[in-house]
N, C-alpha and C positions, 0 to 999 in steps of 0.2 A: 504494500500500500504506500503510495507516495505521500510526502508531507502535505501536498495540496489537498488531498482527499481527507486528511485528518481534521478533526474538529480543533477548536482552540486549545482544548485540554486533551493531553494524551491519556487514554483510558488506563494505561499501565501506571502512570504517575498518580492518577486519581485513586486507583486501587491501592497503591502503595501507601497513600496517605489516609486510607479509610480505617475506621476503628476495627472492622472485621479483620483486616490484614494485620493490624497491630496486635490484636488478640491472638491470631494464629501464630505469629512470631513469638509472642510471649509464652504461649503454651508449649511451643517447640523448645524454647530455651529453658523453661522450667523443668522439662523432662531431660533434655540432652546434657545440659551443663552439669547437673548433679551426678548423673550417671557416668559421665566422662571423668569427673573428679574422683568418684568412688573407684572406678576401674584403675585410673592412674595411681591412686594411693595404694591400692592392692598390688599393682604391678611393681611400684617402687619399693614397697615393703618386701616383696619377694626378692628383688634384686639386692637390696641392702642386707637382708638376712643371708642371702647366698654369699655375699661378699664379706660380711663382718661377723657372722654368727655360724662359723663352720661346725662347731660342736652341736649346736641346736639343730641345724639343718641335716646333719649326718646321724641324728638320733634314729635308731632302728625302731620302726613301729611294729612290723612283723616280717619275718623272713629277710629278704634283701630290700624291702621297701622302707625308705626313710622319710623323714619329714620334708626334706627338699624335693623328693620325687612327688610327694602328695601335693605340695604347694605348686610345683611346676604343672602337674596335670590339672590342678585347680584353675590355673590360668586359662586353659582351653575350655574347661567347663564354664567358667564365668563369662568368657566371650560368647559362648553359645546361649547362655541364659540371658545376657544383656540383649543379644540379637532377637531372641524370642520375645522378650519383654517389649522391646521397641516395636517389633512387627505387630504385636497385639495392641499396643497403645496407639500406634499409627492407624491401624484399621478401625479402631473404636473412636479415637478422638481427633486425630489430625486429618486424615484423608477425607472424611465427610465435609469438614470445614473448607479444606482446600478445593474439593469438588464444587462446593457451593460458590466459592469465589470464581472458579473457572466458568461455571454456568452463568454467573452474573456478567462476566466479560463477554461470553458468547451471546447473551441476550442483548448486549449493546452492539452486536455486529462486529466484534473484534475477531479477526482470524488469528489462528496460532502461527 
């Protein structure tokens, strides 16, 4: 679409300044930032313990399985758990609101 065919106000700029968009961004940040901080804290705890707490991390839990191995595998588990939580949250909270904003743009005749 050429600039001549656009109205005085760009619909994307209008959408970006709308309360619905601000609420969508706020909801996204309220979920993603704490989850990211939690994961990074958990990851850095694992790295720091691996570096500075050899005795603790090498403590045998059963057989040849030690605390370090359990923490390492926990990194993979936590990644999958966070991914599942995000997907469920996005399906329930984020995507419907984003689709509503998309539909609003389409109703104004804005092409993707």
